[in-house]
BASEZA-528831 format. One record per atom (N, C-alpha, C): atom name; x, y, z. Coordinates in pm, whole numbers, plus 50000, padded with zeros to 5 digits. Layout:
! BASEZA-528831
<CA <X Y Z>>
...
***
This chain:
! BASEZA-528831
<N <75477 32457 07216>>
<CA <75482 32368 07329>>
<C <75454 32217 07280>>
<N <75547 32131 07318>>
<CA <75524 31996 07279>>
<C <75435 31921 07356>>
<N <75351 31841 07287>>
<CA <75256 31758 07358>>
<C <75318 31639 07404>>
<N <75304 31598 07547>>
<CA <75372 31480 07589>>
<C <75317 31356 07517>>
<N <75403 31258 07487>>
<CA <75366 31138 07420>>
<C <75305 31044 07530>>
<N <75190 30993 07501>>
<CA <75125 30903 07600>>
<C <75147 30760 07539>>
<N <75210 30684 07634>>
<CA <75230 30545 07600>>
<C <75124 30455 07671>>
<N <75027 30404 07607>>
<CA <74919 30337 07665>>
<C <74984 30221 07759>>
<N <74910 30205 07889>>
<CA <74933 30087 07980>>
<C <75082 30077 08002>>
<N <75153 30192 08013>>
<CA <75299 30181 08045>>
<C <75319 30168 08191>>
<N <75396 30070 08229>>
<CA <75426 30056 08383>>
<C <75587 30048 08400>>
<N <75627 30117 08499>>
<CA <75774 30102 08524>>
<C <75812 29961 08563>>
<N <75919 29910 08525>>
<CA <75963 29771 08567>>
<C <75983 29762 08725>>
<N <75939 29655 08778>>
<CA <75947 29626 08916>>
<C <76087 29607 08962>>
<N <76129 29659 09079>>
<CA <76270 29638 09117>>
<C <76292 29489 09135>>
<N <76406 29445 09110>>
<CA <76445 29311 09111>>
<C <76471 29278 09259>>
<N <76418 29169 09316>>
<CA <76435 29134 09453>>
<C <76580 29067 09462>>
<N <76640 29101 09574>>
<CA <76771 29040 09596>>
<C <76756 28898 09648>>
<N <76834 28808 09620>>
<CA <76826 28666 09665>>
<C <76965 28615 09687>>
<N <76969 28526 09791>>
<CA <77098 28460 09811>>
<C <77124 28364 09705>>
<N <77257 28340 09676>>
<CA <77298 28252 09583>>
<C <77316 28114 09665>>
<N <77332 28013 09595>>
<CA <77356 27877 09656>>
<C <77470 27886 09739>>
<N <77579 27945 09695>>
<CA <77712 27947 09763>>
<C <77698 28012 09889>>
<N <77628 28139 09886>>
<CA <77589 28209 10012>>
<C <77519 28129 10116>>
<N <77411 28060 10062>>
<CA <77339 27976 10158>>
<C <77424 27867 10221>>
<N <77505 27813 10141>>
<CA <77596 27706 10200>>
<C <77689 27754 10310>>
<N <77748 27874 10271>>
<CA <77838 27950 10381>>
<C <77764 27983 10504>>
<N <77642 28030 10496>>
<CA <77559 28057 10615>>
<C <77534 27931 10697>>
<N <77491 27825 10615>>
<CA <77464 27698 10692>>
<C <77599 27636 10755>>
<N <77703 27656 10688>>
<CA <77829 27611 10753>>
<C <77867 27682 10875>>
<N <77850 27816 10866>>
<CA <77873 27908 10992>>
<C <77789 27866 11114>>
<N <77654 27838 11076>>
<CA <77563 27798 11180>>
<C <77604 27666 11247>>
<N <77657 27580 11150>>
<CA <77697 27439 11203>>
<C <77826 27458 11298>>
<N <77917 27547 11263>>
<CA <78026 27567 11333>>
<C <77996 27628 11479>>
<N <77907 27728 11478>>
<CA <77862 27795 11599>>
<C <77798 27686 11684>>
<N <77714 27609 11627>>
<CA <77642 27501 11704>>
<C <77740 27409 11770>>
<N <77849 27364 11686>>
<CA <77950 27275 11745>>
<C <78019 27336 11854>>
<N <78037 27464 11855>>
<CA <78112 27530 11962>>
<C <78020 27547 12089>>
<N <77897 27583 12062>>
<CA <77808 27624 12176>>
<C <77750 27497 12242>>
<N <77712 27393 12171>>
<CA <77638 27285 12237>>
<C <77728 27220 12342>>
<N <77861 27185 12309>>
<CA <77937 27128 12417>>
<C <77954 27223 12542>>
<N <77971 27350 12510>>
<CA <77977 27448 12624>>
<C <77854 27451 12704>>
<N <77733 27440 12655>>
<CA <77611 27441 12725>>
<C <77607 27306 12807>>
<N <77654 27191 12745>>
<CA <77662 27075 12816>>
<C <77752 27081 12940>>
<N <77858 27142 12919>>
<CA <77956 27155 13034>>
<C <77895 27242 13151>>
<N <77827 27345 13111>>
<CA <77767 27439 13214>>
<C <77663 27358 13277>>
<N <77581 27276 13206>>
<CA <77477 27191 13277>>
<C <77526 27088 13374>>
<N <77642 27026 13321>>
<CA <77712 26924 13410>>
<C <77775 26988 13535>>
<N <77829 27107 13507>>
<CA <77879 27175 13629>>
<C <77774 27215 13736>>
<N <77667 27255 13684>>
<CA <77543 27281 13776>>
<C <77505 27155 13845>>
<N <77491 27051 13766>>
<CA <77442 26916 13818>>
<C <77534 26870 13925>>
<N <77671 26883 13909>>
<CA <77767 26836 13992>>
<C <77765 26908 14117>>
<N <77743 27043 14110>>
<CA <77738 27131 14228>>
<C <77617 27093 14309>>
<N <77503 27053 14250>>
<CA <77379 27012 14326>>
<C <77410 26887 14384>>
<N <77483 26783 14326>>
<CA <77512 26669 14383>>
<C <77607 26680 14503>>
<N <77690 26769 14489>>
<CA <77788 26791 14605>>
<C <77706 26845 14727>>
<N <77620 26930 14698>>
<CA <77532 26981 14803>>
<C <77438 26875 14864>>
<N <77393 26783 14782>>
<CA <77311 26671 14833>>
<C <77389 26585 14925>>
<N <77514 26549 14886>>
<CA <77592 26465 14967>>
<C <77633 26530 15102>>
<N <77653 26656 15095>>
<CA <77698 26734 15219>>
<C <77576 26721 15323>>
<N <77455 26736 15265>>
<CA <77328 26724 15351>>
<C <77311 26592 15403>>
<N <77330 26482 15317>>
<CA <77313 26351 15359>>
<C <77426 26308 15467>>
<N <77541 26346 15445>>
<CA <77643 26312 15537>>
<C <77629 26388 15677>>
<N <77583 26510 15672>>
<CA <77550 26575 15784>>
<C <77436 26519 15864>>
<N <77334 26471 15788>>
<CA <77228 26401 15864>>
<C <77266 26259 15918>>
<N <77363 26198 15845>>
<CA <77403 26073 15895>>
<C <77486 26093 16029>>
<N <77568 26200 16026>>
<CA <77646 26229 16158>>
<C <77545 26263 16272>>
<N <77446 26345 16232>>
<CA <77358 26386 16336>>
<C <77274 26271 16394>>
<N <77243 26165 16306>>
<CA <77183 26050 16342>>
<C <77265 25974 16444>>
<N <77407 25972 16419>>
<CA <77478 25900 16524>>
<C <77489 25969 16652>>
<N <77478 26107 16654>>
<CA <77476 26179 16783>>
<C <77345 26154 16868>>
<N <77245 26117 16794>>
<CA <77123 26087 16858>>
<C <77090 25943 16882>>
<N <77170 25850 16832>>
<CA <77147 25711 16841>>
<C <77274 25635 16896>>
<N <77312 25668 17019>>
<CA <77417 25597 17094>>
<C <77543 25606 17019>>
<N <77576 25715 16931>>
<CA <77704 25735 16872>>
<C <77728 25645 16756>>
<N <77620 25585 16699>>
<CA <77642 25496 16571>>
<C <77576 25541 16453>>
<N <77640 25524 16343>>
<CA <77594 25562 16212>>
<C <77476 25485 16173>>
<N <77395 25538 16080>>
<CA <77272 25459 16023>>
<C <77316 25344 15941>>
<N <77250 25245 15944>>
<CA <77283 25119 15868>>
<C <77165 25069 15787>>
<N <77207 24968 15701>>
<CA <77097 24897 15635>>
<C <77063 24776 15720>>
<N <76944 24775 15778>>
<CA <76906 24662 15853>>
<C <76876 24704 15995>>
<N <76859 24609 16094>>
<CA <76819 24621 16224>>
<C <76934 24679 16315>>
<N <76908 24787 16374>>
<CA <76998 24837 16488>>
<C <76931 24820 16613>>
<N <77010 24805 16731>>
<CA <76955 24798 16856>>
<C <76867 24917 16886>>
<N <76746 24889 16936>>
<CA <76651 24998 16973>>
<C <76585 25056 16853>>
<N <76601 25001 16733>>
<CA <76529 25046 16616>>
<C <76478 24942 16535>>
<N <76378 24953 16441>>
<CA <76327 24850 16367>>
<C <76425 24851 16240>>
<N <76399 24747 16161>>
<CA <76478 24733 16033>>
<C <76436 24838 15943>>
<N <76532 24880 15856>>
<CA <76510 24979 15752>>
<C <76632 25017 15685>>
<N <76615 25090 15571>>
<CA <76726 25131 15496>>
<C <76795 25249 15562>>
<N <76926 25271 15544>>
<CA <76991 25383 15610>>
<C <76930 25515 15569>>
<N <76891 25533 15445>>
<CA <76833 25658 15389>>
<C <76693 25680 15452>>
<N <76626 25569 15489>>
<CA <76501 25585 15547>>
<C <76507 25634 15691>>
<N <76616 25587 15759>>
<CA <76639 25628 15893>>
<C <76679 25778 15917>>
<N <76756 25825 15828>>
<CA <76789 25965 15837>>
<C <76696 26058 15768>>
<N <76594 26019 15706>>
<CA <76498 26103 15637>>
<C <76435 26208 15723>>
<N <76394 26174 15848>>
<CA <76340 26271 15934>>
<C <76433 26396 15958>>
<N <76556 26369 15943>>
<CA <76658 26475 15962>>
<C <76667 26564 15840>>
<N <76609 26515 15731>>
<CA <76612 26593 15606>>
<C <76473 26633 15562>>
<N <76390 26647 15653>>
<CA <76250 26699 15624>>
<C <76138 26597 15607>>
<N <76181 26465 15620>>
<CA <76076 26362 15614>>
<C <76016 26342 15744>>
<N <75896 26263 15740>>
<CA <75825 26239 15864>>
<C <75886 26113 15929>>
<N <75849 26108 16061>>
<CA <75881 26000 16149>>
<C <75825 25873 16089>>
<N <75888 25761 16091>>
<CA <75830 25633 16047>>
<C <75803 25625 15894>>
<N <75868 25716 15823>>
<CA <75857 25721 15673>>
<C <75904 25586 15612>>
<N <75823 25553 15508>>
<CA <75863 25422 15435>>
<C <75976 25445 15339>>
<N <76037 25336 15293>>
<CA <76152 25352 15206>>
<C <76119 25423 15071>>
<N <76001 25380 15012>>
<CA <75961 25443 14882>>
<C <75926 25584 14892>>
<N <75856 25613 15006>>
<CA <75823 25753 15026>>
<C <75945 25843 15050>>
<N <76045 25784 15117>>
<CA <76162 25862 15147>>
<C <76244 25892 15014>>
<N <76254 25781 14921>>
<CA <76313 25796 14792>>
<C <76245 25912 14710>>
<N <76109 25907 14710>>
<CA <76039 26000 14629>>
<C <76020 26137 14686>>
<N <76022 26150 14813>>
<CA <76000 26273 14878>>
<C <76131 26357 14929>>
<N <76243 26289 14946>>
<CA <76363 26367 14980>>
<C <76443 26402 14855>>
<N <76440 26533 14823>>
<CA <76495 26576 14698>>
<C <76648 26549 14694>>
<N <76718 26555 14799>>
<CA <76864 26544 14801>>
<C <76906 26396 14788>>
<N <76818 26296 14771>>
<CA <76859 26168 14757>>
<C <76881 26131 14601>>
<N <76870 26234 14514>>
<CA <76884 26216 14377>>
<C <76975 26303 14304>>
<N <77084 26246 14243>>
<CA <77180 26330 14165>>
<C <77121 26360 14024>>
<N <77116 26486 13985>>
<CA <77062 26518 13855>>
<C <77145 26457 13747>>
<N <77276 26442 13763>>
<CA <77363 26385 13652>>
<C <77319 26236 13628>>
<N <77299 26159 13736>>
<CA <77263 26027 13734>>
<C <77128 26012 13660>>
<N <77029 26084 13703>>
<CA <76892 26073 13646>>
<C <76886 26138 13507>>
<N <76986 26218 13460>>
<CA <76994 26261 13324>>
<C <77042 26148 13234>>
<N <77118 26061 13282>>
<CA <77174 25952 13211>>
<C <77095 25823 13213>>
<N <77019 25799 13312>>
<CA <76955 25681 13341>>
<C <76806 25705 13375>>
<N <76713 25617 13335>>
<CA <76583 25635 13375>>
<C <76566 25591 13520>>
<N <76459 25652 13589>>
<CA <76432 25596 13729>>
<C <76399 25453 13724>>
<N <76410 25385 13842>>
<CA <76386 25249 13845>>
<C <76247 25209 13806>>
<N <76229 25086 13770>>
<CA <76093 25039 13714>>
<C <76011 24964 13828>>
<N <76048 24988 13953>>
<CA <75972 24917 14054>>
<C <75823 24962 14048>>
<N <75733 24873 14062>>
<CA <75582 24905 14054>>
<C <75547 25029 14140>>
<N <75605 25045 14262>>
<CA <75572 25157 14344>>
<C <75653 25285 14314>>
<N <75732 25281 14206>>
<CA <75817 25396 14157>>
<C <75893 25451 14268>>
<N <75952 25364 14352>>
<CA <76029 25407 14456>>
<C <76183 25400 14431>>
<N <76226 25331 14332>>
<CA <76365 25315 14314>>
<C <76428 25424 14230>>
<N <76443 25543 14292>>
<CA <76497 25656 14221>>
<C <76608 25727 14297>>
<N <76653 25667 14400>>
<CA <76771 25721 14470>>
<C <76890 25693 14384>>
<N <77005 25775 14402>>
<CA <77119 25752 14333>>
<C <77243 25765 14417>>
<N <77230 25742 14549>>
<CA <77341 25736 14634>>
<C <77349 25606 14727>>
<N <77464 25574 14764>>
<CA <77485 25443 14843>>
<C <77577 25477 14954>>
<N <77566 25389 15061>>
<CA <77642 25397 15175>>
<C <77771 25304 15154>>
<N <77878 25339 15212>>
<CA <77997 25249 15204>>
<C <77954 25118 15271>>
<N <77957 25009 15210>>
<CA <77915 24875 15265>>
<C <78005 24827 15368>>
<N <78128 24863 15381>>
<CA <78221 24819 15481>>
<C <78171 24889 15619>>
<N <78138 25020 15609>>
<CA <78084 25087 15727>>
<C <77955 25023 15768>>
<N <77865 24995 15673>>
<CA <77741 24925 15702>>
<C <77752 24794 15784>>
<N <77844 24716 15745>>
<CA <77862 24583 15808>>
<C <77956 24589 15929>>
<N <78014 24697 15960>>
<CA <78099 24700 16071>>
<C <78034 24667 16204>>
<N <78099 24571 16280>>
<CA <78049 24535 16416>>
<C <77914 24446 16410>>
<N <77880 24406 16295>>
<CA <77745 24326 16278>>
<C <77767 24189 16356>>
<N <77651 24140 16407>>
<CA <77659 24004 16472>>
<C <77515 23937 16468>>
<N <77499 23821 16505>>
<CA <77368 23751 16506>>
<C <77315 23750 16644>>
<N <77194 23784 16671>>
<CA <77135 23779 16806>>
<C <77091 23636 16845>>
<N <77020 23619 16957>>
<CA <76978 23482 17007>>
<C <76879 23420 16915>>
<N <76815 23502 16825>>
<CA <76719 23445 16737>>
<C <76783 23427 16593>>
<N <76913 23442 16594>>
<CA <76988 23434 16475>>
<C <76951 23532 16366>>
<N <76910 23652 16402>>
<CA <76879 23759 16324>>
<C <77005 23849 16321>>
<N <77025 23901 16203>>
<CA <77150 23981 16177>>
<C <77123 24115 16245>>
<N <77215 24174 16325>>
<CA <77209 24296 16382>>
<C <77326 24375 16330>>
<N <77289 24491 16274>>
<CA <77399 24577 16223>>
<C <77390 24707 16301>>
<N <77474 24715 16411>>
<CA <77450 24824 16504>>
<C <77497 24959 16453>>
<N <77587 24958 16349>>
<CA <77637 25088 16304>>
<C <77775 25121 16365>>
<N <77866 25175 16291>>
<CA <77999 25200 16344>>
<C <78000 25341 16405>>
<N <78055 25356 16524>>
<CA <78082 25479 16582>>
<C <78184 25561 16496>>
<N <78151 25682 16456>>
<CA <78239 25764 16375>>
<C <78374 25778 16435>>
<N <78387 25779 16573>>
<CA <78507 25802 16642>>
<C <78604 25682 16627>>
<N <78551 25565 16569>>
<CA <78626 25449 16552>>
<C <78721 25461 16429>>
<N <78683 25554 16341>>
<CA <78764 25563 16219>>
<C <78902 25624 16249>>
<N <79000 25568 16195>>
<CA <79136 25609 16214>>
<C <79161 25746 16138>>
<N <79103 25763 16016>>
<CA <79119 25888 15955>>
<C <78995 25915 15881>>
<N <78893 25989 15955>>
<CA <78763 26016 15890>>
<C <78771 26087 15762>>
<N <78872 26180 15746>>
<CA <78877 26255 15624>>
<C <78913 26173 15502>>
<N <78957 26047 15521>>
<CA <78998 25961 15411>>
<C <78901 25840 15388>>
<N <78796 25825 15474>>
<CA <78715 25713 15463>>
<C <78576 25749 15406>>
<N <78541 25693 15302>>
<CA <78419 25718 15228>>
<C <78299 25688 15320>>
<N <78194 25765 15314>>
<CA <78069 25750 15390>>
<C <77952 25724 15289>>
<N <77912 25825 15211>>
<CA <77810 25810 15112>>
<C <77878 25844 14970>>
<N <77836 25758 14876>>
<CA <77892 25780 14739>>
<C <77791 25803 14634>>
<N <77827 25877 14530>>
<CA <77743 25912 14425>>
<C <77741 25794 14321>>
<N <77650 25779 14245>>
<CA <77641 25685 14138>>
<C <77506 25646 14104>>
<N <77494 25557 13992>>
<CA <77371 25514 13952>>
<C <77320 25387 14038>>
<N <77226 25418 14128>>
<CA <77185 25311 14213>>
<C <77040 25285 14202>>
<N <76982 25324 14084>>
<CA <76836 25302 14080>>
<C <76799 25159 14064>>
<N <76892 25062 14064>>
<CA <76858 24914 14068>>
<C <76800 24874 14206>>
<N <76827 24966 14295>>
<CA <76765 24944 14433>>
<C <76883 24905 14534>>
<N <77009 24885 14490>>
<CA <77106 24860 14587>>
<C <77146 24976 14673>>
<N <77145 24966 14803>>
<CA <77171 25088 14890>>
<C <77322 25094 14928>>
<N <77403 25000 14869>>
<CA <77546 24992 14912>>
<C <77637 25031 14802>>
<N <77754 25073 14839>>
<CA <77873 25095 14748>>
<C <77975 24988 14807>>
<N <78024 24904 14718>>
<CA <78127 24806 14758>>
<C <78228 24788 14643>>
<N <78358 24798 14681>>
<CA <78476 24793 14588>>
<C <78477 24637 14535>>
<N <78430 24542 14602>>
<CA <78429 24417 14559>>
<C <78282 24368 14541>>
<N <78250 24291 14434>>
<CA <78115 24263 14399>>
<C <78046 24193 14522>>
<N <78109 24104 14596>>
<CA <78048 24037 14711>>
<C <78005 24126 14823>>
<N <78057 24248 14821>>
<CA <78016 24342 14929>>
<C <77888 24403 14894>>
<N <77842 24404 14771>>
<CA <77718 24472 14736>>
<C <77698 24445 14587>>
<N <77622 24532 14523>>
<CA <77583 24510 14387>>
<C <77632 24620 14293>>
<N <77743 24691 14344>>
<CA <77797 24811 14266>>
<C <77906 24756 14185>>
<N <77964 24858 14116>>
<CA <78089 24824 14022>>
<C <78038 24747 13906>>
<N <77906 24750 13865>>
<CA <77870 24675 13748>>
<C <77949 24719 13621>>
<N <77950 24851 13607>>
<CA <78033 24905 13503>>
<C <78059 25058 13529>>
<N <78177 25110 13470>>
<CA <78197 25239 13493>>
<C <78084 25339 13428>>
<N <78031 25284 13318>>
<CA <77930 25376 13258>>
<C <77810 25383 13347>>
<N <77771 25296 13423>>
<CA <77657 25298 13510>>
<C <77679 25391 13629>>
<N <77796 25381 13684>>
<CA <77816 25441 13811>>
<C <77885 25575 13815>>
<N <77977 25593 13725>>
<CA <78053 25715 13728>>
<C <77992 25818 13636>>
<N <77895 25902 13698>>
<CA <77806 25972 13614>>
<C <77846 26111 13580>>
<N <77957 26155 13642>>
<CA <77995 26294 13621>>
<C <78108 26298 13520>>
<N <78151 26421 13466>>
<CA <78245 26436 13366>>
<C <78375 26374 13404>>
<N <78438 26319 13297>>
<CA <78569 26249 13318>>
<C <78558 26115 13389>>
<N <78439 26042 13376>>
<CA <78406 25922 13453>>
<C <78443 25930 13596>>
<N <78369 26017 13666>>
<CA <78392 26045 13806>>
<C <78271 26036 13887>>
<N <78290 26028 14016>>
<CA <78175 26037 14115>>
<C <78211 26139 14230>>
<N <78110 26189 14285>>
<CA <78134 26264 14413>>
<C <78119 26172 14540>>
<N <78201 26192 14633>>
<CA <78205 26119 14757>>
<C <78202 26200 14882>>
<N <78113 26169 14971>>
<CA <78114 26241 15102>>
<C <78188 26151 15195>>
<N <78288 26214 15276>>
<CA <78374 26129 15373>>
<C <78312 26150 15513>>
<N <78368 26063 15599>>
<CA <78325 26064 15734>>
<C <78338 26196 15815>>
<N <78416 26284 15765>>
<CA <78436 26408 15830>>
<C <78338 26512 15776>>
<N <78257 26475 15676>>
<CA <78147 26557 15618>>
<C <78197 26626 15482>>
<N <78327 26630 15449>>
<CA <78364 26700 15320>>
<C <78330 26610 15206>>
<N <78331 26668 15092>>
<CA <78302 26591 14962>>
<C <78405 26613 14857>>
<N <78447 26512 14785>>
<CA <78551 26517 14688>>
<C <78499 26447 14566>>
<N <78548 26481 14441>>
<CA <78525 26419 14324>>
<C <78643 26329 14291>>
<N <78599 26191 14263>>
<CA <78711 26097 14231>>
<C <78664 26021 14104>>
<N <78774 26001 14012>>
<CA <78759 25932 13895>>
<C <78766 25784 13913>>
<N <78717 25716 13817>>
<CA <78718 25562 13816>>
<C <78858 25518 13836>>
<N <78957 25573 13781>>
<CA <79089 25528 13790>>
<C <79147 25561 13931>>
<N <79096 25656 14000>>
<CA <79151 25700 14137>>
<C <79078 25612 14239>>
<N <78969 25545 14209>>
<CA <78898 25464 14315>>
<C <78995 25368 14382>>
<N <79017 25379 14514>>
<CA <79105 25286 14593>>
<C <79065 25142 14590>>
<N <79164 25066 14625>>
<CA <79132 24914 14641>>
<C <79060 24893 14763>>
<N <79001 24766 14768>>
<CA <78917 24735 14874>>
<C <78968 24727 15016>>
<N <79100 24707 15035>>
<CA <79147 24699 15161>>
<C <79210 24836 15208>>
<N <79175 24942 15136>>
<CA <79231 25073 15181>>
<C <79153 25144 15283>>
<N <79205 25255 15340>>
<CA <79131 25329 15442>>
<C <79015 25395 15375>>
<N <79018 25425 15246>>
<CA <78901 25471 15173>>
<C <78764 25383 15204>>
<N <78779 25266 15212>>
<CA <78666 25170 15228>>
<C <78655 25132 15374>>
<N <78769 25093 15424>>
<CA <78774 25033 15570>>
<C <78825 25149 15668>>
<N <78739 25187 15762>>
<CA <78783 25298 15848>>
<C <78891 25262 15952>>
<N <78913 25120 15956>>
<CA <79024 25085 16058>>
<C <79151 25044 15992>>
<N <79154 25066 15867>>
<CA <79273 25033 15787>>
<C <79377 25146 15810>>
<N <79506 25105 15792>>
<CA <79616 25205 15827>>
<C <79669 25278 15703>>
<N <79616 25228 15587>>
<CA <79665 25304 15463>>
<C <79549 25321 15357>>
***
């Protein structure tokens, strides 16, 4: 019988650990980059689609509240300024109680407290206003032609903006009522011409949805998406409820 040979301190060689080569690592990094390039825009589109749907819902609520206000106030829409039988105030302040706000609510409290006054797409692209009371965070405006309709000066030379009766509109389904856009500068109006209000500063500021577009609530309550190129001229029925075209 053979005696086994003893080799002092003999150890079996450790298995060699597998490792990625440089080329393999570069391939993996390239694949991750390609996947990220595909997925990130898709996620952005989904987010914008959700934001736009929220904005449409907001505008429907605001338009419905504006029409309800007219039913309760001598058939006249809310305006920016003094209306007969009411104190001065912003249009969004006047309809706030119909959207869950309290009676006599202040403008700043209305902007901060009424959730549907803010478009998520606008706030995603622009910081809220820098007003000291942190109130300038709304992102919707009223059609300024509607706002000024039938305005006059009283015996004390104060401007009275009574509000237009919705029934006066020739085609309510084609006349803009409330419009989406970046209004955190404080302007409550939308106007096609600069002298009508403080809007149209730039497409980048106001057309906050995909394809340089905005959402618009019309006088009949429905909402449409309109691009900057599609925005009608100032003398059209889109802005002027008594226009014929």
